[in-house]
C-alpha positions as CSV (number, residue, x, y, z in Angstrom):
1,M,-7.8,16.6,-14.1
2,E,-8.7,12.0,-13.6
3,P,-5.2,10.6,-11.7
4,T,-3.8,7.3,-12.8
5,S,-4.6,4.5,-9.9
6,L,-1.5,2.6,-9.1
7,R,-0.9,-1.2,-7.2
8,L,2.6,-0.8,-5.5
9,A,4.6,-2.8,-3.4
10,G,4.0,-2.2,0.3
11,A,5.8,-4.0,3.4
12,D,5.2,-7.5,4.3
13,G,4.1,-8.6,0.3
14,N,1.0,-6.0,1.0
15,E,-0.1,-4.0,-2.0
16,I,-0.7,-0.5,-1.6
17,H,-3.2,1.3,-4.1
18,A,-2.5,5.2,-5.0
19,L,-3.6,7.8,-7.4
20,Q,-1.4,9.3,-9.0
21,W,-2.8,12.9,-10.1
22,S,0.9,14.2,-11.9
23,S,4.2,12.5,-12.9
24,E,6.3,16.0,-13.2
25,G,7.7,17.7,-10.9
26,T,8.9,17.2,-6.5
27,P,6.9,14.1,-5.1
28,L,4.2,15.3,-2.8
29,I,2.9,12.1,-1.6
30,L,-1.1,12.7,0.3
31,V,-1.8,10.6,2.7
32,H,-5.3,10.1,4.7
33,G,-7.2,9.4,7.6
34,F,-8.5,6.2,10.0
35,G,-11.2,5.1,8.0
36,N,-10.7,7.3,5.2
37,D,-9.4,6.8,1.1
38,A,-7.1,8.5,-1.2
39,H,-10.0,10.3,-2.5
40,I,-10.4,11.7,0.7
41,W,-7.7,14.4,-1.5
42,D,-9.4,15.0,-4.2
43,E,-10.7,18.6,-4.5
44,F,-7.4,19.2,-3.6
45,A,-4.7,17.4,-5.0
46,P,-5.7,18.2,-8.8
47,L,-5.1,21.8,-7.5
48,V,-1.2,21.4,-7.1
49,A,-0.4,18.8,-9.6
50,P,0.4,21.3,-12.0
51,H,3.2,22.1,-9.6
52,Y,3.9,18.7,-8.1
53,R,4.0,14.9,-8.9
54,V,0.9,14.5,-7.3
55,V,0.7,10.7,-5.2
56,A,-2.6,10.0,-3.1
57,I,-2.3,6.2,-1.3
58,D,-4.4,3.9,0.5
59,L,-3.2,2.7,3.4
60,R,-3.1,-0.5,4.1
61,G,-6.4,-1.6,5.5
62,H,-7.8,0.9,3.9
63,G,-9.7,2.0,0.2
64,D,-8.4,-0.4,-2.2
65,S,-5.5,-1.8,-0.6
66,D,-4.4,-4.9,0.5
67,H,-6.1,-6.4,4.0
68,D,-2.8,-7.8,6.2
69,P,-3.6,-11.3,6.7
70,E,-1.5,-10.8,10.0
71,R,-3.4,-8.1,11.4
72,R,-0.4,-5.8,11.4
73,Y,-2.0,-2.1,11.9
74,Q,0.7,-0.3,14.1
75,W,2.2,3.0,13.6
76,D,5.1,1.1,12.4
77,D,3.6,-1.1,9.9
78,H,2.3,2.0,7.8
79,V,5.7,4.0,8.0
80,R,7.2,0.7,6.4
81,D,4.6,0.9,3.6
82,L,5.2,4.4,2.9
83,E,9.0,3.6,3.2
84,A,8.3,0.9,0.3
85,V,5.9,2.9,-1.8
86,T,8.7,5.6,-1.9
87,A,11.1,2.8,-3.4
88,A,9.1,1.3,-5.6
89,L,7.6,5.2,-7.1
90,E,11.7,5.8,-6.9
91,I,10.9,8.5,-5.2
92,E,14.2,10.1,-3.1
93,R,13.4,13.7,-1.6
94,M,9.6,14.6,-1.2
95,V,6.9,16.9,0.7
96,L,4.5,15.0,2.6
97,V,1.1,15.9,3.9
98,G,-0.8,13.7,6.3
99,H,-3.9,13.8,7.9
100,S,-4.9,12.3,11.7
101,L,-4.0,9.0,11.2
102,G,-1.6,9.8,8.0
103,G,-0.7,12.7,8.9
104,R,1.1,10.9,12.6
105,T,2.3,8.1,10.2
106,C,4.3,11.2,7.6
107,L,5.3,12.5,11.0
108,L,7.2,9.6,11.9
109,F,8.3,8.7,8.3
110,A,10.1,12.2,9.1
111,G,11.5,11.6,11.7
112,R,13.2,8.2,10.1
113,N,13.5,10.1,6.9
114,A,14.3,13.9,7.8
115,E,17.1,13.9,4.9
116,R,14.6,12.9,2.7
117,M,12.2,15.9,3.1
118,A,11.9,18.6,1.7
119,G,8.4,19.6,3.3
120,L,6.2,18.3,5.8
121,V,2.2,19.4,6.8
122,V,0.6,17.6,9.5
123,V,-3.7,17.8,9.7
124,D,-5.2,18.2,12.4
125,T,-2.7,15.4,14.6
126,G,0.2,15.7,16.7
127,P,2.6,14.5,19.5
128,E,-0.6,15.3,21.7
129,H,-4.1,14.6,21.5
130,D,-6.9,15.3,23.2
131,P,-9.1,13.4,25.4
132,R,-12.3,14.6,24.1
133,G,-11.6,13.7,20.4
134,Q,-10.1,10.0,21.5
135,I,-13.6,9.1,23.0
136,R,-15.4,10.3,19.8
137,I,-13.7,8.4,18.2
138,R,-13.8,5.6,19.8
139,Q,-17.6,5.7,20.3
140,E,-18.4,6.2,16.8
141,V,-16.4,2.9,16.5
142,E,-18.1,1.3,18.7
143,G,-21.6,2.8,17.1
144,R,-20.9,1.8,13.5
145,S,-23.2,-1.1,13.6
146,S,-25.4,-1.0,10.4
147,D,-29.2,-1.9,9.5
148,G,-27.4,-5.2,8.1
149,G,-26.4,-6.8,11.0
150,D,-22.8,-8.4,9.8
151,G,-21.5,-4.8,8.7
152,S,-23.6,-4.0,5.4
153,L,-25.5,-1.4,4.5
154,A,-28.7,-1.5,2.4
155,S,-28.0,1.7,0.0
156,I,-25.2,4.5,0.0
157,T,-27.2,6.4,0.3
158,A,-27.7,4.6,4.7
159,Y,-23.8,5.4,4.9
160,E,-24.2,9.3,3.9
161,Q,-26.7,9.4,6.1
162,V,-24.2,7.7,9.2
163,L,-21.1,9.9,7.4
164,A,-23.3,13.0,7.8
165,H,-23.4,11.5,12.0
166,N,-20.0,11.2,12.6
167,Y,-18.7,14.1,10.1
168,P,-21.5,16.8,11.3
169,A,-19.9,20.1,9.4
170,A,-18.8,18.3,6.2
171,T,-20.2,20.2,3.3
172,P,-22.8,17.8,1.4
173,D,-20.7,16.5,-1.8
174,S,-17.5,15.3,0.8
175,I,-20.0,12.5,2.3
176,K,-21.2,11.9,-0.8
177,R,-17.8,11.8,-2.3
178,M,-16.3,9.7,0.9
179,A,-19.7,7.0,0.5
180,R,-19.0,6.5,-2.9
181,S,-15.4,5.4,-3.0
182,E,-15.5,3.9,1.0
183,L,-17.5,1.3,0.0
184,K,-18.3,-1.9,-2.4
185,Q,-21.1,-3.8,-3.2
186,R,-21.4,-7.5,-2.4
187,E,-23.0,-10.2,-4.9
188,D,-26.2,-10.0,-2.5
189,G,-26.9,-6.0,-3.7
190,R,-26.1,-5.0,-0.2
191,W,-22.8,-2.7,0.3
192,V,-20.4,-2.7,3.0
193,R,-16.9,-1.0,3.8
194,K,-14.0,-1.5,2.4
195,A,-11.1,-0.7,5.4
196,D,-10.9,-4.0,7.1
197,P,-13.1,-4.5,9.6
198,Y,-10.8,-5.7,11.8
199,F,-8.6,-2.7,11.8
200,M,-12.1,-0.4,12.0
201,S,-12.9,-2.8,15.4
202,S,-9.8,-3.4,17.0
203,L,-9.2,0.0,19.1
204,A,-12.9,-1.0,20.6
205,S,-10.9,-4.3,21.4
206,A,-8.7,-2.7,23.3
207,S,-8.5,-2.0,26.2
208,A,-8.5,2.1,28.1
209,E,-4.9,1.1,30.0
210,E,-4.1,-0.6,27.0
211,Q,-4.4,2.4,24.6
212,E,-2.8,4.8,26.7
213,A,0.6,2.9,27.0
214,Y,0.7,2.6,23.2
215,E,-0.5,6.1,23.3
216,E,2.6,7.1,25.9
217,E,5.2,5.4,23.2
218,T,3.9,7.2,20.4
219,R,3.9,10.6,22.2
220,K,7.7,9.8,22.2
221,K,8.4,8.8,19.0
222,L,6.1,11.5,17.6
223,W,7.9,14.3,19.6
224,H,11.6,12.8,18.8
225,A,10.6,13.0,15.1
226,C,9.2,16.8,15.3
227,E,12.7,17.9,17.1
228,V,14.8,16.1,14.5
229,L,12.8,18.1,12.0
230,A,14.6,20.7,10.0
231,C,12.1,21.0,6.7
232,P,9.6,23.5,6.4
233,T,6.6,22.2,8.7
234,L,3.3,23.1,7.8
235,V,0.5,22.7,11.2
236,V,-3.0,23.0,10.0
237,R,-5.7,22.7,12.4
238,G,-8.7,22.8,12.3
239,A,-10.8,26.1,14.6
240,A,-13.6,24.0,15.8
241,S,-11.1,21.0,16.3
242,D,-11.0,17.9,19.2
243,I,-8.5,16.1,18.2
244,L,-5.2,18.8,18.2
245,S,-5.4,21.4,21.3
246,A,-4.8,25.0,20.8
247,E,-1.4,24.1,23.5
248,T,-0.7,21.6,21.4
249,A,-0.2,23.1,18.2
250,D,1.4,25.9,19.4
251,Q,3.8,23.5,21.1
252,M,4.7,22.2,18.3
253,V,4.9,25.4,16.1
254,D,6.9,27.7,19.1
255,D,8.4,25.4,20.4
256,V,10.0,22.4,19.0
257,L,9.6,22.0,15.2
258,Q,12.9,24.1,13.9
259,N,10.6,25.7,10.7
260,G,7.2,25.3,11.7
261,Q,4.2,27.1,11.1
262,L,0.9,26.9,11.8
263,A,-2.4,27.6,9.8
264,V,-5.7,27.7,12.2
265,V,-8.7,26.8,9.4
266,A,-12.1,28.3,10.6
267,Q,-15.2,26.5,10.3
268,A,-13.2,22.9,10.5
269,A,-13.1,20.7,13.1
270,H,-11.0,17.6,12.7
271,S,-11.8,16.8,9.1
272,V,-10.6,20.1,8.3
273,M,-10.4,19.4,3.8
274,T,-14.0,18.0,4.2
275,D,-15.5,20.7,6.4
276,N,-13.9,23.9,5.0
277,P,-12.3,22.8,1.5
278,E,-11.8,26.2,0.3
279,G,-10.0,27.7,3.9
280,F,-7.2,23.6,3.9
281,N,-7.2,24.0,0.1
282,E,-5.7,28.2,0.7
283,A,-3.9,27.7,3.5
284,V,-2.0,24.7,2.7
285,S,-1.8,25.7,-1.2
286,E,0.2,29.1,0.2
287,F,2.6,26.8,2.1
288,V,3.3,23.5,-0.6
289,L,3.4,26.6,-3.5
290,G,4.9,29.6,-1.5
């Protein structure tokens, strides 16, 4: 099964790239995490495409979506893009599945559009993040220097080595797929990441105080979104995650979400769908097809 490539109107005049795996049924929209793209769902999407209208999007500044010329990459910007994309696709009611950055985007979207939600899957993220994972991600971004000194790499294999270091639990197939989809080749033959370099560096450039203030504001909005959602909501946590703690996941499902469920995927850290694809696919398929 091969998806159809779409270019859709996002917010602020930007175009958003999407992969449509099927065109019939209740819409199910897949939203990737920081630094990834729509192809992160290539193993999962075909499983649910016979039952849903499955669309995977590239967030602005990622994949084949436009880089924002004014460098607008705040949470609200991604939410507005998702609102624009669903309008362009004439989608009113939907199921959203989002990982990490995409998971928070979906949760914020759902909080603003609760009446439009048929279901929600939040993958290894939530209103609170474990400081250990935040430090790790910051260090990874700061350490993404390359052998070219300008953000370029000599080969796709060189990027596979970077990914293998940053995703130590990921399967070899997942590493190869990410490396193929996240790079583009320059005229001089070297390879560069498709993701906007500013997006990738903005986390590292912000001070600890600025990050904490922004995170506190985001936490309040995310907990509010959990409170107002009535749709069935699955929280997926990697058993070895250093981003979503067991305590936060339990609090979301047991105390705040009106109709929440929890799935803990064994042998997986933060990037659940690449660390244990079979476990992830089973947990989410059971929820959305049950």
